[in-house]
N, C-alpha and C positions, 0 to 999 in steps of 0.2 A: 266522844260519842262514836260508837261503832257504825260504820257505813254498811249498807246492804250490798252484797256482791252483785255485780251486773249480771243480769240474765237476758240473753237475746230472745225477744218475744216471737220471733219468726221461726223458731226451730222446735222440733219434737223433743230432743234431748240436747241441752247445752253442754259446754265443754267439760264441766266437772260433775255432770249428773250420771248416776249409774243405772242402767236398766235392770229389769227383772232378769233373773238367771236364764230363762227360756229365751227371751228376746236377746239377751247379751250374747248367747252362743250363736244364734242365727245371724245377728248383725256382724259379729266378729268374723264368722266364716265367710260372709259375703265380701267383707273387706279383704280377707286373705285371697280369695279368688280373684279380686280386682287386680292384685299385683302379681299373681301367680305366673301368668304367661310370660311377662317380661322379665321377672326375677329369675325364672329357670332358663330362659332363652340365653342370657348372657354367659352362664357357665357352659351351656351346651356348644355355643359358638367358639368359646375359647379353649375348651377341653377340660373344664373343672367339673367337680362333683356337684350336681344341682341340689342333692340333700344338704351339703354344707352350706350352699348359698341360702337356702330356705332357713336353716338354723341360724346363720350369721345375721340375716335380715331381721329375724325375730329378736335375737339378743340385742342388736343394734338399735332396733325400734325402742325396746324397753329402757335402754340406757339413755336414748334421746329424750324419751318422756320423763325420766328421772332428772336429767341435767336441766331441762326446761321447766322443771317444777310442776309437771303435769298440766302445763297451761296451753300447749300447742298440739292440736290433733293432726299429727303427721306421721307417715309411715316411710321407713328407710328400705329401699329395695335395691337390687343390683344395678349399677350404673353403666349405661351403654358408651359413655364418653371415653372410657379407657380401653375399649375393645382393641383398637388398633396396636397400641404398645403391648398389650397383654398377649395378642397373637404373636407379635415378634418375639417376645420374651419366652413364650412356651417353646419356641424353636431353639433357644440358646441357653438360658438359665433354668428353664422349667418354673415350677411354682415358687421356689425360693426367691427368685428375682421378683416375680409378681407380688409376693408378700412384702418384700422390702419396699417396693414402689407404693403399694397400698398403704403401708405404714407411714411412709413419707408424706403421702397426701393427707393422711389424718393429722399428722404433725403440723403441716402447714396450715391446715384449718384451725388447729389450736393456737398457733402463733398469731394468725390473722385475727382470731377471736380476742386475744389479749390486746392487740393493737387497737381493734375497734372499741374495746371497753375503755382504753386510754385516750385515743385521739379521734374517734368517730369512724364513719365509713365513707366519707366523701372521696378519699384517696383511691377507693376501689373503682368508683365510678369514672375517675379521672384516668386510671391506668387501663380500664376496660370498658370503653364507650361501645355503642352499638356497632360502629364500624370495624371494631376488632372482634367483638363476640359473634356477630352474625356470620361472617365468613368462616370463623373457626367451627361453629356449629355445623355449617354447610359441609366443611371438610370432614368432620366426624361421620356424617352420613354418606357422602359421596366416595370417601376413600374406601369404604367397605362394599361398594357396589361389585367389585370384581369377586370378592369372597362369596357374595349372595349368588352371583351367576354361576360360579363353580359348583356350589353345593346344588344348584338347580339342574345342572346339565351333566356333570361327570360322576360316573359310577365308581364304586370301590376299586375296580380294576384300572381306573384312570382313562376310561374311554367315554366318548359322548354317548349319552343315552337318552333316546327320545321319550321312553317311558318316564324317566326322571323329570324331564322337562314338562311333560303333561301333568304329572302330579304337582310340580311347582306352580304352574299356571293356574290349574284348578284351585290350588290352596290360595293363591293370590286373589283370584276372582270371587271365590266364596267369602274370603275375609273382607274384600271390598263391599260386597253385598251385605254382610253383617253390619259393617260400619255405616252404611247408607239407610238400611231399612229397620234395624232393631231400635226399640225404644226402652226407656227406663234403665234399670240396672243392667239388662243384657246388653245395651249400647256401650257399656263401660268395659265389657270383657270380650271384644271381638278377636283379640290376639289369641286368647285362650280358646275360644270357640273355633277359630280358624285352624289352629294346631290340631284340635280334636277331629274336625272335618277332614283335614288333609291326612291325618293318621288313618282314618277309616278308609279313605281312597287308596292309600299306600297298601293297607291290608289286603283290599280286594285285588290289587295288582301284584301282590306277592312279593313285596320288597321290605317287609317287616320281619325281623327275626325275634320270635317270642321266646326263644329258648332261655336267654338270660333272665326274663321276667319270671318264667316258670321255676328257674333254679334259685332265684333270690328268695331269702327268707322275709317273713312279714316284718319282723323287727331286726333292724341292723343298725348298729353304731356307725355313723359315716366315717370314711377314712380321713379323719382330720388331720391337716397338715400343720403340726405344731412345732415351732422353732426349738431345737436342742433336744426334741424328743423323737420326731420322725425324720428330721433332716438337720444338718449342721449349717446354720446360716453364714453367709459370707457378706462381703460389702460389694454391692452391685450398683456402681455409680450410674451405669447406662440406664438401669431400671428407674433409679430415683429421678434422674434428669429427664427421662422420657415421659414420666407420669406426673411429676410435680407441676410443670407449666399448665397442664390441662385442669388441675385442681382450681386455678384461678377462673376458669371459664365455668366450671360446674358450681362455683360460688355464687356467680351471678344468676345461674339457673335456680339455685336454692333461694336466693333473695327474692326472685320473681315469684316463686311458690308461696313464700311468707306474705308478699304483698297480696296475692290472691286470697289467702287464708284471712288476712286482715279484713279484707272487704266482705268475705263470706261469713266470718264470725262476729263482725262489727266490733273488732278489738284492735289495738296496736301492739303487735308482738315485737316490733323494733324497740319499743320502750319497756314493755313488760311481757316476758322476762328479759327482753334485750336481744339485739341481733348477736352479741357476743356469745350469749348462751346457746342460741340455736345453731350457730356455726360450730361451737364447741361440741354440741350433741351430735351434729353430722360428722365431724372429724373423729370423735370417739368411736362412733358406730364403724367407721372404716378401719380403725386401729384394731377393734375387736375381730372384724372379719379377717384381717391379716394374720391374727394369731391362731385362727382355726382352719384356714384354708379357702376362705371366700373371697370374692371380688370386692372392689370398692363399692360403697353404697351411696345413695342420694335420696332425697325426698322424692315422693312419687306423685305425679299429676293424676294418675288413675284413682288414687284414694281420695284426692281432693274432689274429684268428680262424684264419687260416691257420697261424700259429705254433702255436696250440693243437691243431689237428687233425693236422698233419704231425709235430709234435714236432721240427721242424727250426728252431732259433732262431738260426742263424748269421747274423751281420752281412754276411758275404760274400754270402749269398743275396739280402739286401736291397739290397746294393750292386749285385749283378747285375741285379736288378729295375730299379734306377734307371738303369742303363746302357742296358737295352733300352727303357725309356720315352723316353729321349733319342733313341735311334735311330729309334723309331717316330714321333717328332715330325717326322723328315725324309722320311717316305714320303708323297708328295704325294697318291697315290690314297687312302690311308687317311684323311687329313684331309678330302679331298672327300667321301669316303663317310660320314664322321661328320657333316659338314655337310649331307648330303643327307637325313638322318633327318628325316621330316616332323613338323610340330608336334603332331599328335594322339598320336603315339607318345611324344614327350616329355611331353605333357600326361597321358597314361595312366600313365607311370612317376612323374610328379610327384604325382599323386594319392596314391600310396603313400608316396613318399619324403618329401614335406612333412609328411604325417600322421605318419610315423614320428618325424620331428624333433620335432613338437609332443608326441607321446606320450612321448618321452624326457624332455621337460621336465616332464611330469605325473608321470613315474616318480620324477624327483628328489624331488618333493613327497612322494610316497607312501613311498619308501624312507627318507626322513628323518622321516617321521610328523609333517609340519607341521600343527599345530593351527589350523584356520580359525575356530575359536570365539574365538580370540584376536583382538582388534580390530586390533592392530598387523599381524599377518600379513594379515588381510583388506584392510586399507587399502593395503598395499604391493602385494600380488598383484593386486587389482582395478585399481589405477591403471596398473601395468605393462601388463596385458593389454589394456585398452580403449584406451589411448593408442597402444600399439604396433600392435595389429591394425587399429585404425581409421586408422593413420598420420596422427596429429595432428601434422604436421611444423610446424617453426618456419621462417618466412621472414624473413630480415633483409637487406634490399636484395637483392643478387644471390646471397646465400648462403642455401642451404636445408639444413636438418637433418632427416633422416627421422624418422618416429614412433618407429622402432626405437631410434634413437640417443637421442631424448629420453626414451623409456620406460627405457632403460638408466641414464641419468644420474639421472633421478628416483628410480628404485628404489634405487640405491646411496645417494643423498642421504637418502631417507626412512628406510633401514635405519640409517644412522648418527645420525639426528636423533631419530627416534621413541622414546619410552621403551618399556621392556618391556611395561609394563601401562598401560591406560588408567585415568583417574581413576575412571570408573564400575566398572571391574573391581576396582580396589583397595577402593572403597567397599563393593561387594558382599561381598568377601572379609571385610572387617571386621565387616560385619553378621553373616555366617555364623558367624564365629569368636566374635563377642561374644554 
């Protein structure tokens, strides 16, 4: 006897329900704008083409929906976690190194997906407990603080510019205001609104160059970076080893998003379609990005927020958002407009965004009630923070491994090696009990 498919009674549109055409377009564009600010900010910070990032996020999302059998309403956008190694690689290998690192990240996701399908996911929790993940996420945010400060204060001539700093601070304060006082859907797009407000201020202060926007055509195929077509790929071990360790951290973030979606949709996606499929979908999306010139991607919390507010959980709507993102990637004037955003606007947004990333790492430690009176926790957390934020990189010949990558590997290693209690702690307990 056939069973009736489950329908969440608390939603307007459930996961597999398709809206009418008019609503479909409106709801999909809404989702696209939710991810827009963050997805284009990553390529701007690194020096990649934002049009390619939009296109690759759209294609990646459609592939994710396909691999997960259309059962999980999630969107794949540019990942902030890899900015530090990507910035370093842009100065040495250029995009070919980033592409190889991004591809390696996707391959690692696929390998882990196979392992999860065979032996389960408990080993991930053992290798990456909160004491490792929290400090690494903090490093991702705090190690970018200097980049944000430079963008906010230094003009193209390399001099300190008070006008730049004023634009950055006003952008920051306005974005904070949007976060605090807006409601509904508008509360989900404060980054996008902050960029728009900062851009308008920059226009009035005369630090925006409109000429590239005027010269750009309305329709333009992005300058895709395709291996063997636009560049000859090499073997960049430094890129691979700098980006792959961070993939294990983004996996935990991805699993956290799936847990939120489980609660929101009243389903268990770890069982159906399975964690292995959702990891495979995420990894495949990054591999696709690497083949066209985009940054690594990951599931987006902003779009989960849209699901919660609108109570529209339809994968058709997410697929529509992906389609519109791909279309927007071919609008030449839009890409030129995004690239014309002046550095202090990006710097002002980054003050908040990088701080939020660091704070989310701190929240992991607080939520899990990590005890820093335990020497084990103190040793692991302290080592990760200073090596990562200080960027104590490893140089081996022509290969350079970022401080973030070293901190990640060290943190995972210390967690697996160190005993639960130090000898002195055991001795003290024996004395107290004796």
